[in-house]
N, CA, C and O atoms as a GROMACS GRO file, in nm:
protein
  424
    1MET      N    1  -5.732  -0.237  -5.514
    1MET     CA    2  -5.641  -0.314  -5.430
    1MET      C    3  -5.507  -0.242  -5.415
    1MET      O    4  -5.453  -0.227  -5.305
    2MET      N    5  -5.455  -0.197  -5.527
    2MET     CA    6  -5.326  -0.128  -5.526
    2MET      C    7  -5.336   0.003  -5.447
    2MET      O    8  -5.242   0.042  -5.378
    3MET      N    9  -5.448   0.068  -5.459
    3MET     CA   10  -5.473   0.193  -5.391
    3MET      C   11  -5.470   0.173  -5.239
    3MET      O   12  -5.416   0.256  -5.166
    4MET      N   13  -5.529   0.065  -5.194
    4MET     CA   14  -5.532   0.031  -5.051
    4MET      C   15  -5.391   0.009  -4.999
    4MET      O   16  -5.356   0.055  -4.890
    5MET      N   17  -5.311  -0.060  -5.075
    5MET     CA   18  -5.174  -0.089  -5.035
    5MET      C   19  -5.095   0.041  -5.024
    5MET      O   20  -5.018   0.059  -4.930
    6MET      N   21  -5.113   0.129  -5.117
    6MET     CA   22  -5.043   0.257  -5.117
    6MET      C   23  -5.085   0.339  -4.996
    6MET      O   24  -5.001   0.402  -4.932
    7MET      N   25  -5.213   0.339  -4.964
    7MET     CA   26  -5.263   0.413  -4.849
    7MET      C   27  -5.205   0.358  -4.720
    7MET      O   28  -5.167   0.433  -4.630
    8MET      N   29  -5.198   0.227  -4.711
    8MET     CA   30  -5.143   0.163  -4.592
    8MET      C   31  -4.996   0.200  -4.576
    8MET      O   32  -4.950   0.229  -4.466
    9MET      N   33  -4.923   0.198  -4.686
    9MET     CA   34  -4.781   0.232  -4.683
    9MET      C   35  -4.762   0.377  -4.639
    9MET      O   36  -4.674   0.407  -4.559
   10MET      N   37  -4.843   0.465  -4.690
   10MET     CA   38  -4.835   0.605  -4.656
   10MET      C   39  -4.865   0.625  -4.508
   10MET      O   40  -4.797   0.701  -4.439
   11MET      N   41  -4.965   0.556  -4.459
   11MET     CA   42  -5.001   0.566  -4.318
   11MET      C   43  -4.885   0.517  -4.231
   11MET      O   44  -4.852   0.580  -4.130
   12MET      N   45  -4.825   0.408  -4.267
   12MET     CA   46  -4.714   0.352  -4.190
   12MET      C   47  -4.595   0.447  -4.192
   12MET      O   48  -4.530   0.467  -4.089
   13MET      N   49  -4.569   0.506  -4.305
   13MET     CA   50  -4.458   0.600  -4.317
   13MET      C   51  -4.483   0.722  -4.228
   13MET      O   52  -4.393   0.769  -4.158
   14MET      N   53  -4.605   0.771  -4.231
   14MET     CA   54  -4.638   0.887  -4.148
   14MET      C   55  -4.626   0.854  -4.000
   14MET      O   56  -4.576   0.935  -3.921
   15MET      N   57  -4.670   0.737  -3.962
   15MET     CA   58  -4.660   0.694  -3.823
   15MET      C   59  -4.513   0.685  -3.781
   15MET      O   60  -4.476   0.730  -3.672
   16MET      N   61  -4.431   0.629  -3.866
   16MET     CA   62  -4.289   0.616  -3.835
   16MET      C   63  -4.224   0.753  -3.822
   16MET      O   64  -4.142   0.776  -3.731
   17MET      N   65  -4.258   0.844  -3.910
   17MET     CA   66  -4.204   0.979  -3.903
   17MET      C   67  -4.247   1.050  -3.775
   17MET      O   68  -4.167   1.118  -3.711
   18MET      N   69  -4.371   1.033  -3.739
   18MET     CA   70  -4.420   1.094  -3.616
   18MET      C   71  -4.348   1.038  -3.494
   18MET      O   72  -4.312   1.112  -3.403
   19MET      N   73  -4.326   0.909  -3.494
   19MET     CA   74  -4.255   0.846  -3.383
   19MET      C   75  -4.111   0.897  -3.374
   19MET      O   76  -4.060   0.924  -3.266
   20MET      N   77  -4.049   0.909  -3.488
   20MET     CA   78  -3.911   0.960  -3.490
   20MET      C   79  -3.906   1.105  -3.440
   20MET      O   80  -3.816   1.142  -3.366
   21MET      N   81  -4.003   1.184  -3.481
   21MET     CA   82  -4.009   1.323  -3.436
   21MET      C   83  -4.028   1.330  -3.285
   21MET      O   84  -3.966   1.413  -3.218
   22MET      N   85  -4.111   1.244  -3.232
   22MET     CA   86  -4.134   1.241  -3.088
   22MET      C   87  -4.007   1.200  -3.014
   22MET      O   88  -3.974   1.255  -2.909
   23MET      N   89  -3.936   1.104  -3.069
   23MET     CA   90  -3.811   1.061  -3.005
   23MET      C   91  -3.706   1.173  -3.005
   23MET      O   92  -3.637   1.195  -2.906
   24ILE      N   93  -3.698   1.242  -3.118
   24ILE     CA   94  -3.603   1.354  -3.127
   24ILE      C   95  -3.640   1.463  -3.028
   24ILE      O   96  -3.553   1.520  -2.961
   25LYS      N   97  -3.767   1.492  -3.019
   25LYS     CA   98  -3.815   1.594  -2.926
   25LYS      C   99  -3.783   1.555  -2.782
   25LYS      O  100  -3.740   1.638  -2.702
   26LYS      N  101  -3.804   1.429  -2.750
   26LYS     CA  102  -3.777   1.380  -2.614
   26LYS      C  103  -3.627   1.391  -2.582
   26LYS      O  104  -3.590   1.431  -2.472
   27LYS      N  105  -3.542   1.356  -2.679
   27LYS     CA  106  -3.398   1.367  -2.657
   27LYS      C  107  -3.356   1.512  -2.634
   27LYS      O  108  -3.273   1.540  -2.548
   28GLU      N  109  -3.415   1.602  -2.710
   28GLU     CA  110  -3.383   1.744  -2.691
   28GLU      C  111  -3.427   1.793  -2.553
   28GLU      O  112  -3.355   1.869  -2.488
   29GLU      N  113  -3.544   1.750  -2.510
   29GLU     CA  114  -3.592   1.787  -2.376
   29GLU      C  115  -3.499   1.734  -2.268
   29GLU      O  116  -3.467   1.804  -2.172
   30ASP      N  117  -3.457   1.608  -2.284
   30ASP     CA  118  -3.365   1.548  -2.186
   30ASP      C  119  -3.233   1.625  -2.181
   30ASP      O  120  -3.177   1.649  -2.074
   31LYS      N  121  -3.185   1.662  -2.299
   31LYS     CA  122  -3.059   1.736  -2.306
   31LYS      C  123  -3.073   1.872  -2.239
   31LYS      O  124  -2.985   1.916  -2.166
   32GLN      N  125  -3.186   1.939  -2.266
   32GLN     CA  126  -3.211   2.070  -2.205
   32GLN      C  127  -3.222   2.058  -2.054
   32GLN      O  128  -3.172   2.144  -1.980
   33GLN      N  129  -3.287   1.952  -2.007
   33GLN     CA  130  -3.301   1.927  -1.864
   33GLN      C  131  -3.164   1.906  -1.800
   33GLN      O  132  -3.136   1.958  -1.692
   34GLN      N  133  -3.079   1.828  -1.868
   34GLN     CA  134  -2.944   1.802  -1.817
   34GLN      C  135  -2.863   1.932  -1.810
   34GLN      O  136  -2.790   1.956  -1.714
   35ILE      N  137  -2.877   2.015  -1.912
   35ILE     CA  138  -2.804   2.144  -1.915
   35ILE      C  139  -2.848   2.232  -1.799
   35ILE      O  140  -2.765   2.290  -1.729
   36SER      N  141  -2.979   2.242  -1.778
   36SER     CA  142  -3.028   2.327  -1.669
   36SER      C  143  -2.984   2.272  -1.533
   36SER      O  144  -2.954   2.348  -1.441
   37LYS      N  145  -2.981   2.140  -1.522
   37LYS     CA  146  -2.936   2.077  -1.397
   37LYS      C  147  -2.790   2.113  -1.370
   37LYS      O  148  -2.754   2.148  -1.257
   38LEU      N  149  -2.706   2.104  -1.472
   38LEU     CA  150  -2.564   2.138  -1.457
   38LEU      C  151  -2.544   2.286  -1.427
   38LEU      O  152  -2.457   2.323  -1.348
   39GLN      N  153  -2.625   2.371  -1.491
   39GLN     CA  154  -2.614   2.514  -1.464
   39GLN      C  155  -2.651   2.545  -1.320
   39GLN      O  156  -2.586   2.627  -1.254
   40ASN      N  157  -2.756   2.481  -1.270
   40ASN     CA  158  -2.796   2.501  -1.129
   40ASN      C  159  -2.686   2.456  -1.035
   40ASN      O  160  -2.656   2.521  -0.935
   41GLN      N  161  -2.626   2.341  -1.068
   41GLN     CA  162  -2.518   2.288  -0.985
   41GLN      C  163  -2.399   2.385  -0.986
   41GLN      O  164  -2.338   2.410  -0.882
   42GLN      N  165  -2.369   2.439  -1.102
   42GLN     CA  166  -2.258   2.533  -1.114
   42GLN      C  167  -2.286   2.660  -1.032
   42GLN      O  168  -2.196   2.712  -0.966
   43LEU      N  169  -2.410   2.708  -1.037
   43LEU     CA  170  -2.447   2.826  -0.957
   43LEU      C  171  -2.435   2.799  -0.808
   43LEU      O  172  -2.387   2.884  -0.733
   44ARG      N  173  -2.479   2.679  -0.765
   44ARG     CA  174  -2.468   2.645  -0.624
   44ARG      C  175  -2.322   2.639  -0.580
   44ARG      O  176  -2.287   2.687  -0.471
   45LEU      N  177  -2.236   2.582  -0.664
   45LEU     CA  178  -2.094   2.574  -0.631
   45LEU      C  179  -2.033   2.714  -0.624
   45LEU      O  180  -1.950   2.743  -0.538
   46LYS      N  181  -2.073   2.800  -0.717
   46LYS     CA  182  -2.022   2.937  -0.718
   46LYS      C  183  -2.066   3.011  -0.591
   46LYS      O  184  -1.985   3.079  -0.527
   47ASP      N  185  -2.194   2.996  -0.555
   47ASP     CA  186  -2.244   3.058  -0.432
   47ASP      C  187  -2.168   3.007  -0.310
   47ASP      O  188  -2.131   3.084  -0.222
   48PHE      N  189  -2.144   2.875  -0.308
   48PHE     CA  190  -2.074   2.816  -0.195
   48PHE      C  191  -1.931   2.868  -0.186
   48PHE      O  192  -1.882   2.898  -0.077
   49SER      N  193  -1.864   2.878  -0.300
   49SER     CA  194  -1.725   2.928  -0.296
   49SER      C  195  -1.722   3.074  -0.252
   49SER      O  196  -1.629   3.115  -0.183
   50LEU      N  197  -1.822   3.152  -0.292
   50LEU     CA  198  -1.830   3.291  -0.246
   50LEU      C  199  -1.852   3.297  -0.095
   50LEU      O  200  -1.794   3.381  -0.026
   51LEU      N  201  -1.936   3.206  -0.045
   51LEU     CA  202  -1.960   3.202   0.099
   51LEU      C  203  -1.834   3.167   0.175
   51LEU      O  204  -1.804   3.223   0.280
   52CYS      N  205  -1.759   3.071   0.119
   52CYS     CA  206  -1.636   3.027   0.186
   52CYS      C  207  -1.531   3.138   0.191
   52CYS      O  208  -1.451   3.144   0.284
   53ASN      N  209  -1.532   3.224   0.092
   53ASN     CA  210  -1.431   3.330   0.086
   53ASN      C  211  -1.467   3.452   0.171
   53ASN      O  212  -1.385   3.542   0.189
   54LYS      N  213  -1.588   3.455   0.224
   54LYS     CA  214  -1.629   3.570   0.305
   54LYS      C  215  -1.564   3.563   0.443
   54LYS      O  216  -1.555   3.455   0.503
   55THR      N  217  -1.522   3.675   0.491
   55THR     CA  218  -1.473   3.680   0.629
   55THR      C  219  -1.588   3.724   0.718
   55THR      O  220  -1.694   3.761   0.669
   56ASN      N  221  -1.566   3.720   0.848
   56ASN     CA  222  -1.673   3.753   0.942
   56ASN      C  223  -1.722   3.898   0.922
   56ASN      O  224  -1.840   3.926   0.938
   57SER      N  225  -1.631   3.987   0.889
   57SER     CA  226  -1.670   4.128   0.873
   57SER      C  227  -1.748   4.153   0.744
   57SER      O  228  -1.817   4.254   0.732
   58ASP      N  229  -1.737   4.059   0.646
   58ASP     CA  230  -1.811   4.075   0.521
   58ASP      C  231  -1.961   4.049   0.539
   58ASP      O  232  -2.042   4.097   0.461
   59TRP      N  233  -1.995   3.973   0.643
   59TRP     CA  234  -2.135   3.938   0.664
   59TRP      C  235  -2.211   4.058   0.722
   59TRP      O  236  -2.154   4.139   0.793
   60PRO      N  237  -2.340   4.068   0.690
   60PRO     CA  238  -2.422   4.169   0.756
   60PRO      C  239  -2.429   4.138   0.906
   60PRO      O  240  -2.410   4.024   0.947
   61ALA      N  241  -2.456   4.239   0.987
   61ALA     CA  242  -2.448   4.226   1.133
   61ALA      C  243  -2.535   4.112   1.186
   61ALA      O  244  -2.494   4.042   1.278
   62GLU      N  245  -2.655   4.092   1.130
   62GLU     CA  246  -2.744   3.989   1.184
   62GLU      C  247  -2.693   3.847   1.158
   62GLU      O  248  -2.737   3.752   1.223
   63HIS      N  249  -2.600   3.831   1.062
   63HIS     CA  250  -2.548   3.697   1.032
   63HIS      C  251  -2.410   3.672   1.092
   63HIS      O  252  -2.357   3.561   1.081
   64ARG      N  253  -2.352   3.771   1.154
   64ARG     CA  254  -2.219   3.752   1.212
   64ARG      C  255  -2.227   3.658   1.331
   64ARG      O  256  -2.329   3.649   1.399
   65SER      N  257  -2.118   3.588   1.355
   65SER     CA  258  -2.119   3.495   1.469
   65SER      C  259  -2.110   3.573   1.598
   65SER      O  260  -2.043   3.676   1.607
   66VAL      N  261  -2.179   3.522   1.698
   66VAL     CA  262  -2.178   3.590   1.828
   66VAL      C  263  -2.085   3.520   1.926
   66VAL      O  264  -2.087   3.551   2.045
   67THR      N  265  -2.004   3.427   1.877
   67THR     CA  266  -1.917   3.352   1.968
   67THR      C  267  -1.816   3.442   2.036
   67THR      O  268  -1.778   3.417   2.150
   68SER      N  269  -1.773   3.547   1.967
   68SER     CA  270  -1.672   3.633   2.029
   68SER      C  271  -1.727   3.699   2.155
   68SER      O  272  -1.657   3.705   2.256
   69THR      N  273  -1.851   3.749   2.150
   69THR     CA  274  -1.907   3.813   2.269
   69THR      C  275  -1.935   3.709   2.377
   69THR      O  276  -1.916   3.735   2.495
   70VAL      N  277  -1.981   3.591   2.336
   70VAL     CA  278  -2.008   3.485   2.434
   70VAL      C  279  -1.878   3.445   2.503
   70VAL      O  280  -1.875   3.427   2.625
   71ASP      N  281  -1.771   3.429   2.424
   71ASP     CA  282  -1.642   3.393   2.481
   71ASP      C  283  -1.594   3.498   2.581
   71ASP      O  284  -1.541   3.463   2.687
   72ILE      N  285  -1.612   3.623   2.549
   72ILE     CA  286  -1.567   3.731   2.638
   72ILE      C  287  -1.647   3.725   2.768
   72ILE      O  288  -1.590   3.740   2.877
   73GLN      N  289  -1.778   3.704   2.758
   73GLN     CA  290  -1.861   3.698   2.878
   73GLN      C  291  -1.823   3.579   2.965
   73GLN      O  292  -1.814   3.591   3.088
   74SER      N  293  -1.800   3.463   2.904
   74SER     CA  294  -1.767   3.346   2.984
   74SER      C  295  -1.628   3.360   3.045
   74SER      O  296  -1.604   3.312   3.156
   75ARG      N  297  -1.537   3.423   2.976
   75ARG     CA  298  -1.402   3.442   3.029
   75ARG      C  299  -1.402   3.538   3.148
   75ARG      O  300  -1.322   3.523   3.241
   76SER      N  301  -1.491   3.634   3.146
   76SER     CA  302  -1.492   3.732   3.254
   76SER      C  303  -1.531   3.666   3.387
   76SER      O  304  -1.496   3.717   3.494
   77ARG      N  305  -1.603   3.555   3.383
   77ARG     CA  306  -1.642   3.485   3.506
   77ARG      C  307  -1.530   3.398   3.560
   77ARG      O  308  -1.528   3.365   3.679
   78LEU      N  309  -1.436   3.361   3.474
   78LEU     CA  310  -1.325   3.274   3.517
   78LEU      C  311  -1.220   3.354   3.591
   78LEU      O  312  -1.203   3.474   3.567
   79PRO      N  313  -1.149   3.288   3.682
   79PRO     CA  314  -1.040   3.360   3.749
   79PRO      C  315  -0.929   3.392   3.648
   79PRO      O  316  -0.912   3.318   3.551
   80PRO      N  317  -0.855   3.498   3.667
   80PRO     CA  318  -0.750   3.532   3.571
   80PRO      C  319  -0.643   3.422   3.566
   80PRO      O  320  -0.610   3.365   3.671
   81PRO      N  321  -0.590   3.391   3.451
   81PRO     CA  322  -0.490   3.283   3.440
   81PRO      C  323  -0.360   3.323   3.512
   81PRO      O  324  -0.321   3.440   3.513
   82ARG      N  325  -0.295   3.223   3.570
   82ARG     CA  326  -0.166   3.249   3.634
   82ARG      C  327  -0.063   3.276   3.525
   82ARG      O  328  -0.057   3.204   3.426
   83SER      N  329   0.014   3.376   3.543
   83SER     CA  330   0.113   3.407   3.440
   83SER      C  331   0.241   3.328   3.467
   83SER      O  332   0.289   3.321   3.580
   84LYS      N  333   0.293   3.270   3.360
   84LYS     CA  334   0.418   3.195   3.372
   84LYS      C  335   0.522   3.268   3.288
   84LYS      O  336   0.489   3.333   3.189
   85SER      N  337   0.643   3.256   3.328
   85SER     CA  338   0.749   3.316   3.247
   85SER      C  339   0.775   3.225   3.128
   85SER      O  340   0.738   3.107   3.129
   86SER      N  341   0.838   3.279   3.026
   86SER     CA  342   0.866   3.199   2.906
   86SER      C  343   0.957   3.081   2.940
   86SER      O  344   0.947   2.977   2.875
   87GLU      N  345   1.045   3.095   3.040
   87GLU     CA  346   1.133   2.984   3.078
   87GLU      C  347   1.052   2.868   3.136
   87GLU      O  348   1.081   2.752   3.110
   88GLN      N  349   0.948   2.902   3.215
   88GLN     CA  350   0.864   2.797   3.272
   88GLN      C  351   0.788   2.722   3.162
   88GLN      O  352   0.779   2.599   3.165
   89TRP      N  353   0.734   2.797   3.066
   89TRP     CA  354   0.665   2.734   2.953
   89TRP      C  355   0.761   2.645   2.875
   89TRP      O  356   0.726   2.532   2.839
   90GLN      N  357   0.880   2.694   2.850
   90GLN     CA  358   0.980   2.619   2.775
   90GLN      C  359   1.017   2.490   2.849
   90GLN      O  360   1.030   2.385   2.787
   91ALA      N  361   1.032   2.499   2.980
   91ALA     CA  362   1.068   2.382   3.060
   91ALA      C  363   0.957   2.277   3.053
   91ALA      O  364   0.985   2.157   3.052
   92GLU      N  365   0.831   2.321   3.048
   92GLU     CA  366   0.720   2.225   3.039
   92GLU      C  367   0.710   2.164   2.900
   92GLU      O  368   0.679   2.045   2.886
   93LEU      N  369   0.735   2.243   2.797
   93LEU     CA  370   0.715   2.196   2.660
   93LEU      C  371   0.830   2.112   2.608
   93LEU      O  372   0.808   2.020   2.529
   94ASN      N  373   0.952   2.142   2.648
   94ASN     CA  374   1.068   2.072   2.593
   94ASN      C  375   1.061   1.920   2.606
   94ASN      O  376   1.085   1.852   2.506
   95PRO      N  377   1.029   1.862   2.723
   95PRO     CA  378   1.024   1.715   2.731
   95PRO      C  379   0.922   1.656   2.635
   95PRO      O  380   0.946   1.551   2.576
   96MET      N  381   0.806   1.723   2.619
   96MET     CA  382   0.704   1.671   2.528
   96MET      C  383   0.753   1.676   2.384
   96MET      O  384   0.733   1.581   2.308
   97LEU      N  385   0.817   1.786   2.346
   97LEU     CA  386   0.865   1.800   2.209
   97LEU      C  387   0.974   1.698   2.178
   97LEU      O  388   0.973   1.637   2.071
   98THR      N  389   1.067   1.680   2.271
   98THR     CA  390   1.175   1.584   2.244
   98THR      C  391   1.119   1.444   2.240
   98THR      O  392   1.164   1.363   2.158
   99ALA      N  393   1.021   1.411   2.325
   99ALA     CA  394   0.959   1.278   2.320
   99ALA      C  395   0.890   1.257   2.186
   99ALA      O  396   0.898   1.149   2.128
  100ARG      N  397   0.823   1.360   2.138
  100ARG     CA  398   0.754   1.348   2.010
  100ARG      C  399   0.855   1.329   1.897
  100ARG      O  400   0.835   1.247   1.807
  101ARG      N  401   0.963   1.403   1.902
  101ARG     CA  402   1.067   1.390   1.799
  101ARG      C  403   1.124   1.249   1.800
  101ARG      O  404   1.144   1.188   1.695
  102ARG      N  405   1.152   1.198   1.920
  102ARG     CA  406   1.205   1.062   1.932
  102ARG      C  407   1.107   0.963   1.872
  102ARG      O  408   1.146   0.869   1.802
  103HIS      N  409   0.980   0.985   1.902
  103HIS     CA  410   0.877   0.895   1.852
  103HIS      C  411   0.873   0.897   1.699
  103HIS      O  412   0.855   0.794   1.635
  104LEU      N  413   0.890   1.015   1.641
  104LEU     CA  414   0.886   1.028   1.496
  104LEU      C  415   1.010   0.968   1.431
  104LEU      O  416   1.002   0.911   1.322
  105VAL      N  417   1.124   0.978   1.497
  105VAL     CA  418   1.248   0.929   1.437
  105VAL      C  419   1.250   0.778   1.436
  105VAL      O  420   1.288   0.717   1.336
  106PHE      N  421   1.209   0.715   1.546
  106PHE     CA  422   1.219   0.569   1.554
  106PHE      C  423   1.101   0.499   1.494
  106PHE      O  424   1.096   0.376   1.494
   0.00000   0.00000   0.00000
């Protein structure tokens, strides 16, 4: 009888230890998963910041924007702009600027 009780206790202890080991293992896996997730996020942010810092000339030719050539082609079809003297531009802009200033002050 006593032997049976001891065996049962040993079995229960072993089961509890196994369960605890599994829980610890699961926590470690979760932690490792979280770390790798954060590392990936950090790499993506680093890549993005590098992309943002690139100028148009840093890109290889196939990735450069073609808007400059498109703009030049579309402009060539338009009639040439009428040239105004700086006094004419100033006369047009001054009323708008003073109105804006008045609007900001009041």
